[in-house]
C-alpha positions as CSV (number, residue, x, y, z in Angstrom):
1,M,5.4,342.1,-86.9
2,E,2.7,340.7,-89.2
3,N,0.7,339.7,-86.2
4,L,0.4,343.4,-85.2
5,K,-1.6,344.0,-88.4
6,Y,-4.4,341.7,-87.4
7,P,-5.3,342.4,-83.8
8,L,-7.8,340.0,-82.1
9,R,-7.2,337.4,-84.8
10,G,-5.8,334.8,-82.3
11,I,-8.6,335.5,-79.7
12,T,-11.3,335.2,-82.4
13,S,-9.9,332.0,-83.7
14,D,-9.6,330.5,-80.2
15,V,-13.2,331.5,-79.2
16,H,-14.7,330.0,-82.4
17,G,-12.7,326.8,-81.9
18,R,-13.7,326.4,-78.2
19,L,-17.4,327.2,-78.9
20,R,-17.7,324.3,-81.2
21,C,-16.8,321.9,-78.5
22,Y,-17.8,323.8,-75.3
23,K,-21.0,321.9,-74.8
24,Q,-19.2,318.6,-75.3
25,D,-16.6,319.6,-72.7
26,W,-19.3,319.5,-70.0
27,V,-21.4,316.7,-71.4
28,G,-18.4,314.4,-71.8
29,G,-17.4,315.0,-68.1
30,L,-21.0,314.4,-66.9
31,R,-21.3,311.2,-68.9
32,S,-18.3,309.8,-67.2
33,G,-20.4,309.5,-64.0
34,I,-18.5,308.7,-60.8
35,G,-15.5,307.8,-63.0
36,I,-14.6,311.5,-63.1
37,L,-14.0,311.5,-59.3
38,A,-10.8,309.4,-59.6
39,P,-8.8,312.0,-61.7
40,T,-10.5,314.8,-59.8
41,T,-9.3,313.5,-56.4
42,Y,-5.8,312.7,-57.8
43,I,-5.2,316.2,-59.2
44,F,-6.7,317.9,-56.1
45,F,-4.0,316.4,-53.9
46,A,-1.4,317.1,-56.5
47,S,-2.5,320.7,-56.6
48,A,-3.4,321.4,-53.0
49,I,-0.2,320.2,-51.3
50,P,2.2,322.4,-53.3
51,V,-0.1,325.4,-52.8
52,I,0.1,324.8,-49.0
53,A,3.9,324.6,-49.2
54,F,4.1,327.8,-51.3
55,G,1.7,329.5,-48.8
56,E,4.1,328.8,-46.0
57,Q,7.1,330.1,-48.0
58,L,5.1,333.2,-49.0
59,S,4.1,333.8,-45.4
60,R,7.7,333.9,-44.4
61,D,8.8,336.0,-47.3
62,T,6.1,338.7,-46.9
63,G,6.0,339.0,-43.1
64,E,2.7,337.0,-42.9
65,S,1.0,339.5,-45.2
66,L,0.0,336.6,-47.3
67,T,-0.5,333.1,-46.0
68,T,-1.7,329.6,-47.0
69,V,-5.3,330.8,-46.8
70,D,-4.6,333.3,-49.5
71,T,-2.8,330.8,-51.8
72,L,-5.6,328.3,-51.5
73,A,-8.3,330.9,-52.1
74,S,-6.4,332.2,-55.2
75,T,-5.9,328.8,-56.6
76,A,-9.6,327.9,-56.1
77,I,-10.9,331.2,-57.6
78,C,-8.6,331.2,-60.6
79,G,-9.2,327.4,-61.2
80,I,-13.0,327.9,-61.2
81,I,-12.8,330.8,-63.6
82,H,-10.4,329.0,-65.9
83,S,-12.4,325.8,-66.0
84,I,-15.5,327.7,-67.1
85,F,-14.0,330.2,-69.5
86,G,-10.4,329.0,-70.2
87,G,-9.3,328.0,-73.7
88,Q,-7.2,325.1,-72.2
89,P,-9.6,323.4,-69.7
90,L,-7.1,320.7,-68.7
91,M,-4.5,323.2,-67.6
92,I,-4.2,323.4,-63.8
93,L,-3.7,326.8,-62.2
94,G,-2.0,327.5,-58.9
95,V,0.3,329.7,-56.9
96,A,3.7,328.5,-57.8
97,E,7.4,329.4,-57.3
98,P,7.5,332.3,-59.8
99,T,4.6,334.0,-58.1
100,V,6.4,333.6,-54.7
101,I,9.6,335.0,-56.1
102,M,7.9,338.0,-57.6
103,Y,5.9,338.8,-54.4
104,S,9.1,338.4,-52.3
105,Y,10.8,341.1,-54.4
106,L,7.6,343.3,-54.2
107,Y,7.5,343.0,-50.5
108,D,11.2,343.9,-50.1
109,F,10.7,346.9,-52.3
110,A,7.5,348.0,-50.4
111,V,9.0,347.8,-46.9
112,G,12.0,349.8,-48.0
113,R,9.8,352.7,-48.9
114,A,8.3,354.9,-46.1
115,E,5.3,355.8,-48.3
116,L,4.4,352.1,-48.7
117,G,5.7,349.9,-45.9
118,H,4.1,346.7,-44.6
119,K,0.6,348.1,-44.3
120,L,0.2,349.2,-47.9
121,F,2.0,346.3,-49.4
122,I,-1.2,344.4,-50.3
123,A,-2.8,347.4,-51.9
124,W,0.3,348.2,-53.9
125,A,0.7,344.6,-55.0
126,G,-3.0,344.6,-56.0
127,W,-2.3,347.5,-58.4
128,V,0.7,345.7,-59.8
129,C,-1.6,342.8,-60.6
130,V,-4.1,345.2,-62.3
131,W,-1.5,346.7,-64.5
132,T,-0.1,343.3,-65.3
133,A,-3.5,342.1,-66.3
134,L,-3.9,345.1,-68.7
135,L,-0.6,344.4,-70.3
136,L,-1.5,340.7,-70.7
137,V,-4.8,341.8,-72.4
138,L,-2.8,344.0,-74.9
139,L,-0.4,341.1,-75.6
140,A,-3.4,338.8,-76.3
141,I,-5.0,341.4,-78.6
142,F,-1.9,341.7,-80.7
143,N,-1.2,338.0,-80.8
144,A,2.0,338.1,-78.8
145,C,1.5,334.5,-77.8
146,T,3.0,333.4,-81.1
147,I,6.4,334.2,-79.6
148,I,6.0,330.9,-77.8
149,N,7.1,329.2,-81.0
150,R,10.5,330.8,-80.6
151,F,11.1,329.1,-77.2
152,T,12.8,325.8,-77.7
153,R,13.7,322.9,-75.4
154,V,16.8,324.6,-74.2
155,A,14.8,327.4,-72.7
156,G,12.1,325.2,-71.2
157,E,14.6,322.9,-69.6
158,L,16.7,325.7,-68.3
159,F,13.6,327.3,-66.6
160,G,12.6,323.9,-65.2
161,M,16.1,323.4,-63.8
162,L,16.1,326.9,-62.3
163,I,12.8,326.2,-60.5
164,S,14.3,322.9,-59.2
165,V,17.4,324.7,-57.9
166,L,15.1,327.3,-56.2
167,F,13.1,324.4,-54.6
168,I,16.3,322.9,-53.2
169,Q,17.4,326.3,-52.0
170,Q,14.1,326.8,-50.2
171,A,14.3,323.3,-48.6
172,I,17.8,323.9,-47.3
173,K,17.0,327.4,-46.0
174,G,13.8,326.0,-44.3
175,I,15.7,323.2,-42.6
176,I,18.4,325.6,-41.4
177,S,15.7,328.0,-40.0
178,E,14.4,325.2,-37.8
179,F,17.6,325.6,-35.7
180,H,17.0,329.3,-35.1
181,V,14.3,331.5,-33.5
182,P,11.9,332.9,-36.2
183,K,12.3,336.5,-37.0
184,D,10.6,339.1,-34.8
185,E,9.5,336.3,-32.4
186,N,9.4,336.6,-28.6
187,L,12.5,334.8,-27.1
188,N,10.7,333.8,-23.9
189,P,9.0,330.6,-24.9
190,E,10.7,327.4,-23.6
191,S,10.8,326.0,-27.2
192,Y,13.3,328.7,-28.1
193,Q,15.9,327.6,-25.6
194,F,19.0,326.2,-27.1
195,Q,18.4,322.6,-26.3
196,W,14.9,322.7,-27.7
197,L,16.0,324.6,-30.8
198,Y,18.6,321.9,-31.4
199,T,15.9,319.2,-30.9
200,N,13.6,320.9,-33.3
201,G,16.3,321.1,-35.9
202,L,17.1,317.4,-35.6
203,L,13.5,316.5,-35.8
204,A,13.2,318.7,-38.9
205,I,16.0,316.8,-40.6
206,I,14.3,313.5,-39.8
207,F,10.9,314.6,-41.0
208,S,12.0,316.4,-44.1
209,F,14.3,313.6,-45.3
210,G,11.8,311.0,-44.3
211,L,9.1,312.7,-46.3
212,L,11.5,313.1,-49.2
213,Y,12.6,309.4,-49.3
214,T,9.2,307.9,-48.8
215,A,7.5,310.2,-51.3
216,L,10.1,309.4,-54.0
217,K,9.7,305.7,-53.3
218,S,5.9,305.8,-53.4
219,R,5.9,307.9,-56.6
220,R,7.5,304.9,-58.4
221,A,5.2,302.3,-56.9
222,R,3.8,301.1,-60.3
223,S,7.2,299.5,-61.1
224,W,7.3,297.6,-57.8
225,W,7.5,293.8,-58.0
226,Y,5.1,293.4,-55.1
227,G,1.4,293.9,-54.6
228,T,-1.5,293.9,-57.0
229,G,-1.7,296.4,-59.9
230,C,-4.6,298.3,-58.2
231,L,-2.6,298.7,-55.0
232,R,0.5,299.8,-56.7
233,S,-1.4,302.4,-58.8
234,F,-3.2,303.7,-55.7
235,I,0.2,304.1,-53.9
236,A,1.7,305.8,-56.9
237,D,-1.2,308.2,-57.3
238,Y,-1.9,309.0,-53.7
239,G,1.4,308.0,-52.0
240,V,2.7,311.6,-51.6
241,P,-0.3,313.0,-49.8
242,L,-0.4,309.8,-47.7
243,M,3.2,310.3,-46.7
244,V,2.4,313.9,-45.7
245,V,-0.4,312.6,-43.5
246,A,1.8,309.8,-42.1
247,W,4.8,312.0,-41.2
248,T,2.4,314.6,-39.7
249,A,0.8,311.8,-37.6
250,L,4.3,310.7,-36.6
251,S,5.2,314.2,-35.4
252,F,2.6,313.7,-32.6
253,S,4.4,310.7,-31.2
254,I,7.0,312.8,-29.5
255,P,7.1,312.6,-25.6
256,G,4.7,314.8,-23.7
257,R,7.5,316.6,-21.9
258,V,8.6,318.3,-25.1
259,P,7.4,321.9,-25.0
260,L,4.7,323.2,-27.3
261,G,6.2,324.4,-30.6
262,V,8.5,321.4,-31.0
263,P,8.3,320.4,-33.8
264,R,7.4,323.7,-35.4
265,R,4.1,323.7,-37.3
266,L,2.5,325.7,-40.1
267,V,1.5,329.2,-39.1
268,S,-1.5,330.7,-40.8
269,P,-4.6,332.6,-39.6
270,L,-8.0,330.8,-40.0
271,P,-10.1,332.0,-42.9
272,W,-12.6,333.6,-40.4
273,D,-10.0,335.4,-38.4
274,S,-9.6,339.1,-38.8
275,A,-6.1,338.6,-40.3
276,S,-7.7,336.9,-43.2
277,L,-11.0,338.8,-43.5
278,H,-9.3,342.1,-44.4
279,H,-8.5,340.7,-47.9
280,W,-12.2,340.1,-48.7
281,S,-13.5,343.7,-48.3
282,V,-14.2,344.0,-52.1
283,L,-15.3,340.4,-52.9
284,K,-17.6,341.8,-55.6
285,T,-14.7,341.6,-58.0
286,L,-12.9,338.4,-59.0
287,L,-9.6,340.1,-59.7
288,C,-7.1,338.6,-57.4
289,G,-5.1,341.7,-57.2
290,L,-8.1,343.8,-55.9
291,I,-9.0,341.3,-53.2
292,G,-5.5,341.0,-52.0
293,L,-4.6,337.5,-53.3
294,P,-1.5,336.4,-55.2
295,P,-2.3,335.5,-58.8
296,S,-2.2,332.0,-60.0
297,N,-0.6,330.6,-63.2
298,G,-0.4,327.4,-65.1
299,V,1.7,325.0,-63.1
300,L,4.0,322.1,-63.9
301,P,3.9,319.2,-63.4
302,Q,0.2,319.4,-62.3
303,S,-1.1,320.2,-65.8
304,P,0.4,317.2,-67.5
305,M,-0.4,315.0,-64.5
306,H,-4.0,316.1,-64.9
307,T,-3.9,315.2,-68.7
308,K,-2.3,311.9,-68.0
309,S,-4.9,311.0,-65.3
310,L,-7.6,311.4,-68.0
311,A,-5.8,309.4,-70.6
312,V,-7.8,306.4,-71.8
313,L,-5.9,303.3,-72.9
314,N,-8.4,300.9,-74.4
315,R,-5.8,298.3,-73.8
316,Q,-6.8,295.5,-71.4
317,L,-9.2,293.9,-73.9
318,I,-7.7,295.3,-77.1
319,R,-4.2,294.2,-76.2
320,R,-5.2,290.6,-75.3
321,K,-7.1,290.2,-78.6
322,M,-4.5,291.8,-80.7
323,V,-1.7,289.8,-79.2
324,Q,-3.7,286.6,-79.7
325,S,-4.3,287.5,-83.3
326,A,-0.7,288.3,-84.0
327,K,0.5,285.0,-82.4
328,E,-1.9,283.0,-84.6
329,S,-0.6,284.8,-87.7
330,I,3.0,284.1,-86.6
331,R,2.2,280.4,-86.2
332,R,0.9,280.3,-89.7
333,R,4.2,282.1,-90.8
334,A,2.2,285.0,-92.2
335,S,4.0,288.1,-93.6
336,S,4.3,291.3,-91.6
337,S,1.6,293.0,-93.6
338,E,-0.8,290.1,-92.9
339,I,0.1,290.2,-89.2
340,Y,-0.6,294.0,-89.0
341,G,-3.9,293.5,-91.1
342,K,-5.2,291.0,-88.6
343,M,-4.4,293.2,-85.6
344,Q,-6.0,296.2,-87.3
345,E,-9.2,294.2,-87.9
346,V,-9.3,293.3,-84.2
347,F,-8.8,296.9,-83.2
348,I,-11.7,298.1,-85.5
349,E,-13.9,295.3,-84.3
350,I,-13.5,296.3,-80.6
351,D,-13.1,300.1,-80.9
352,H,-16.1,301.8,-82.6
353,S,-15.2,305.4,-81.8
354,T,-12.9,306.0,-84.7
355,D,-13.4,306.0,-88.5
356,A,-11.2,304.0,-90.9
357,H,-8.9,307.0,-91.5
358,G,-8.6,307.7,-87.8
359,V,-7.7,304.0,-87.1
360,E,-5.0,304.1,-89.8
361,K,-3.5,307.3,-88.2
362,E,-3.7,306.0,-84.6
363,L,-2.1,302.6,-85.5
364,E,0.6,304.2,-87.7
365,S,3.4,303.6,-85.1
366,L,2.3,300.0,-84.7
367,K,2.3,299.5,-88.4
368,N,5.8,300.8,-88.7
369,A,6.9,298.5,-85.8
370,V,5.5,295.5,-87.5
371,M,6.4,296.3,-91.1
372,K,10.1,297.2,-90.3
373,E,10.7,293.5,-89.6
374,E,10.1,292.7,-93.2
375,N,12.8,293.4,-95.8
376,N,12.3,294.5,-99.4
377,D,11.9,290.9,-100.6
378,G,9.0,290.2,-98.3
379,N,11.0,287.9,-96.1
380,Q,11.2,288.0,-92.3
381,N,14.5,289.3,-90.9
382,C,13.4,288.7,-87.4
383,E,10.1,287.7,-85.8
384,F,7.9,290.5,-84.5
385,D,7.2,290.1,-80.8
386,P,3.5,290.9,-80.1
387,N,4.1,291.1,-76.4
388,H,5.9,294.5,-77.0
389,I,3.0,296.3,-78.6
390,D,2.1,298.4,-75.5
391,A,4.1,301.4,-76.6
392,Y,2.2,301.5,-79.9
393,L,-1.4,301.3,-78.7
394,P,-3.2,304.6,-79.0
395,V,-3.4,307.0,-76.1
396,R,-6.4,309.2,-75.9
397,V,-7.5,312.0,-73.5
398,N,-11.1,312.9,-72.9
399,E,-10.8,316.6,-72.8
400,Q,-13.5,318.1,-70.5
401,R,-14.0,320.9,-67.9
402,L,-15.7,319.1,-65.1
403,S,-12.6,317.5,-63.4
404,N,-10.8,320.9,-63.2
405,F,-14.0,322.6,-62.0
406,L,-14.5,320.0,-59.2
407,Q,-10.9,320.0,-58.1
408,S,-10.9,323.8,-57.8
409,L,-14.0,323.6,-55.7
410,L,-12.2,321.1,-53.4
411,V,-9.2,323.4,-53.1
412,G,-11.6,326.2,-52.1
413,A,-13.3,323.9,-49.6
414,S,-9.9,323.1,-48.1
415,V,-9.6,326.7,-46.9
416,F,-12.1,325.7,-44.2
417,A,-9.8,322.8,-43.2
418,M,-7.1,325.1,-42.0
419,P,-7.4,323.9,-38.4
420,V,-6.2,320.5,-39.7
421,I,-3.7,321.8,-42.2
422,K,-2.0,323.9,-39.5
423,Q,-1.0,320.6,-37.8
424,I,1.5,319.9,-40.6
425,P,5.1,320.4,-39.4
426,T,6.9,323.0,-41.4
427,S,9.8,320.5,-41.8
428,V,7.5,318.1,-43.7
429,L,6.9,321.0,-46.2
430,W,10.6,321.5,-46.6
431,G,10.9,317.8,-47.4
432,Y,8.1,318.3,-50.0
433,F,10.1,321.1,-51.6
434,G,13.0,318.7,-52.0
435,Y,10.6,316.1,-53.4
436,M,9.3,318.5,-56.0
437,A,12.8,319.4,-57.1
438,I,14.1,315.8,-57.4
439,D,11.0,314.5,-59.0
440,S,11.1,317.0,-61.8
441,L,14.7,316.0,-62.9
442,P,14.0,312.7,-64.7
443,G,13.0,313.6,-68.3
444,N,14.9,316.8,-68.3
445,Q,17.6,316.2,-71.0
446,F,19.8,319.0,-69.5
447,W,20.0,317.0,-66.3
448,E,20.6,313.8,-68.1
449,R,23.4,315.3,-70.1
450,M,25.0,316.6,-66.9
451,L,25.0,313.1,-65.5
452,L,26.5,311.9,-68.8
453,L,29.5,314.1,-68.3
454,F,30.4,312.1,-65.2
455,I,30.3,308.7,-66.9
456,T,33.8,307.5,-67.9
457,P,34.3,306.5,-71.6
458,G,34.7,302.9,-70.6
459,R,31.3,302.8,-69.0
460,R,29.2,304.7,-71.6
461,Y,28.1,301.5,-73.2
462,K,25.9,301.0,-70.2
463,V,23.9,304.1,-71.3
464,L,23.4,302.5,-74.8
465,E,22.2,299.2,-73.2
466,A,19.2,301.0,-71.8
467,F,16.6,303.3,-73.3
468,H,18.5,306.5,-74.0
469,A,18.0,309.9,-75.8
470,S,18.7,309.9,-79.5
471,F,21.5,312.5,-79.2
472,V,23.7,310.0,-77.3
473,E,24.2,308.1,-80.6
474,S,23.8,310.9,-83.2
475,V,26.0,313.7,-81.6
476,P,29.7,313.4,-80.8
477,F,30.4,313.5,-77.0
478,K,32.5,316.7,-77.2
479,Y,29.6,318.6,-78.7
480,I,27.2,317.2,-76.0
481,A,29.7,318.4,-73.4
482,A,30.0,321.8,-74.9
483,F,26.3,322.3,-75.2
484,T,25.7,321.1,-71.6
485,L,28.4,323.4,-70.2
486,F,26.7,326.4,-72.1
487,Q,23.4,325.5,-70.4
488,L,25.1,325.1,-67.0
489,V,26.8,328.5,-67.2
490,Y,23.5,330.1,-68.3
491,L,21.7,328.5,-65.4
492,L,24.2,329.9,-63.0
493,I,23.7,333.3,-64.4
494,C,19.9,333.1,-64.1
495,F,20.3,331.7,-60.5
496,G,22.7,334.5,-59.7
497,I,20.2,337.2,-60.8
498,T,17.6,335.9,-58.3
499,W,20.1,336.8,-55.5
500,I,20.3,340.5,-56.6
501,P,18.1,342.7,-54.3
502,I,15.1,344.3,-56.1
503,A,16.7,343.8,-59.6
504,G,16.2,340.0,-59.1
505,I,12.6,340.6,-60.2
506,L,14.0,340.6,-63.7
507,F,15.0,336.9,-63.5
508,P,12.7,335.9,-66.5
509,L,14.5,338.4,-68.8
510,P,17.5,336.0,-69.6
511,F,15.0,333.5,-71.0
512,F,13.8,336.1,-73.6
513,I,17.4,336.9,-74.4
514,L,18.0,333.2,-74.9
515,I,15.7,333.4,-78.0
516,S,18.2,335.6,-79.8
517,I,21.1,333.5,-78.6
518,R,19.4,330.3,-79.9
519,Q,18.7,331.8,-83.3
520,H,21.8,333.8,-84.0
521,I,24.8,332.6,-81.9
522,L,24.3,328.8,-81.2
523,P,24.0,328.0,-85.0
524,K,27.5,329.4,-85.4
525,L,28.9,327.2,-82.7
526,F,27.2,323.9,-83.5
527,L,26.4,322.1,-86.7
528,P,22.6,322.4,-87.6
529,Y,22.1,318.6,-87.3
530,H,23.8,318.5,-83.8
531,L,21.8,321.5,-82.7
532,Q,18.6,320.0,-83.9
533,E,19.3,316.8,-81.9
534,L,20.4,318.6,-78.7
535,D,17.5,321.0,-78.8
536,A,14.8,318.7,-80.3
537,A,11.1,319.5,-80.0
538,E,10.3,316.0,-78.9
539,Y,11.7,313.7,-76.2
540,E,13.0,311.0,-78.5
541,E,14.3,307.7,-77.0
542,I,16.1,304.8,-78.6
543,A,15.7,301.2,-77.5
544,G,18.8,299.8,-75.8
545,A,20.8,296.9,-77.2
546,A,21.4,294.7,-74.1
547,R,23.7,291.7,-74.5
548,H,22.2,288.3,-73.7
549,S,23.7,284.9,-74.0
550,E,21.8,282.0,-75.6
551,S,21.5,280.3,-72.2
552,E,19.7,283.4,-70.9
553,A,17.1,283.4,-73.8
554,P,13.6,283.2,-72.5
555,Q,11.8,279.9,-73.0
556,D,8.7,279.8,-75.3
557,V,6.2,279.4,-72.5
558,E,2.8,281.1,-72.4
559,V,2.8,283.1,-69.1
560,P,0.0,285.6,-68.4
561,I,1.5,289.1,-68.3
562,E,0.1,291.6,-65.8
563,I,0.3,295.1,-67.2
564,H,-1.8,298.1,-66.1
565,D,-2.7,301.2,-68.1
566,A,-1.2,303.6,-65.6
567,E,2.1,301.7,-65.6
568,T,2.3,301.8,-69.4
569,L,1.6,305.6,-69.3
570,D,4.4,306.1,-66.8
571,E,6.8,304.3,-69.2
572,L,5.6,306.3,-72.2
573,T,5.9,309.7,-70.5
574,T,8.6,311.6,-68.5
575,N,8.2,312.9,-65.0
576,R,7.5,316.2,-66.6
577,G,4.5,314.7,-68.5
578,E,6.2,314.8,-71.9
579,L,5.5,312.0,-74.3
580,K,8.5,309.9,-75.2
581,V,9.1,309.2,-78.9
582,R,10.9,305.8,-79.1
583,T,12.7,304.6,-82.2
584,T,15.3,302.1,-83.1
585,S,19.0,302.9,-83.3
586,F,20.4,305.1,-86.0
587,H,23.0,302.5,-86.7
588,E,22.5,299.0,-88.0
589,D,25.6,297.8,-86.3
590,K,24.4,299.0,-82.9
591,I,25.3,295.8,-81.0
592,L,28.9,296.2,-82.2
593,Q,28.8,299.9,-81.1
594,V,27.5,299.0,-77.6
595,H,29.8,296.0,-77.2
596,P,32.9,296.6,-79.3
597,D,34.7,293.7,-77.7
598,N,32.3,291.2,-79.4
599,S,33.4,292.3,-82.9
600,M,37.1,291.9,-82.0
601,A,36.5,288.4,-80.6
602,E,34.6,287.3,-83.7
């Protein structure tokens, strides 16, 4: 309530903060030269393909009132405005699943009213956008954004899981629809005969699952054993759009005797057709609602992907020099403090962009990793391995506005590539929905806890051998199971609400109710420490304690290690773009905990 007493305080603070670095946001991007084109191209493909898929879904759910042309145009307009005036220039905007859900409910409501109907749907939805914008302005004036501090991991992961479930639902519905005649279509074309409908459905299964499998494989190309680092990084960054192109090209390899319309392809009017032009009658305003376009919002995982693509790891040279310095100190049997001091000197010598205080802060995790090997008497308990310093090197992001501005322009330009985009089979887009769902699961602790429930007690040591979330060690299993079941029941409730006609538009409401449940009910059911671990603000990981025999110990042979910046970033972040916080075990007797048989044998 205190925020209501100081209206505009948050806006004023944000404006003053951004004005101080606004010029640098553009100058920094321009100084990057052609180097800015790599993250721009990367995030363009990551942004455009989902927008195309959502455009096809929106076209089906709104009786073709809105199509891919509209979703691309909305994404471009909102992205350009945000890149120029937005307070978070790295955030990517786009038409996403929540927008599609809301517009589907709005369309069902409109067509069920004689005074609205299909013809007035766009105009009515436009006024919904206008009133929504006014409410958002009021919320900003009275600092309502501070409520975000009350949303914890449990709410964020529940919402992410709900979106994943909706993606899978849409993929399944899309594949099933390939076996049937589209609604309100003429039954005369040969492609709608039973044998060709069946053929179209089988091809849809092949294309959708083919795209799903190859996209997931290419997404993890950086960890492949084969190929050079540059090739693996290229496949990981651009593999998904390449797979869309590849499976689209493969769809044209069908025999010539197959009738037109098998396989089914994306349906959308061209931007210069009359069906698209009626949205642009009031182009003088940039309000999406008034020009008949669906609004865009900040999207995941594109925003963290954009941030990660701009991350700068000054690591190739720095790592080599620091490892060399550490090994020389170890050969001289130097103390941990001396080893760290030498590595810090190397870092300062190479990197000139940070002052002494900044260096101390950036290398704090490296210092802790080195110094923890030294006991209170100054003796070495175990030798620090300098080859494992990658996770402790500083990660920096050059925040600027140019890459977001350029990728938004590319999305806008892709509107005029609709003749090519329309060649994409709809089944490929259903496969892409499945890819977005599955790719968002790793890094979601709710999902990882659900998998943990299916691991038998005799096999749980396998979890502790690998990198694992901290709660696996710090929270008893029965409380992990209870908390996970609570989230699962709540997810089913939220998913059930989306199936309620018209009232399903209230599906975000349970996430606001969850604030009160988290603050007042869950603390009575779980111990504060357990709740803090299960609903932690950070994604904290603990290093595994794998068992190795002496014969398996690596030989002390100098072998050049090939490690690339992007590969290290993938290891340090989840698929959702969240930074992992890695620590050692809570327990000193971790090896005995992981392998209890060893202690009994001894």
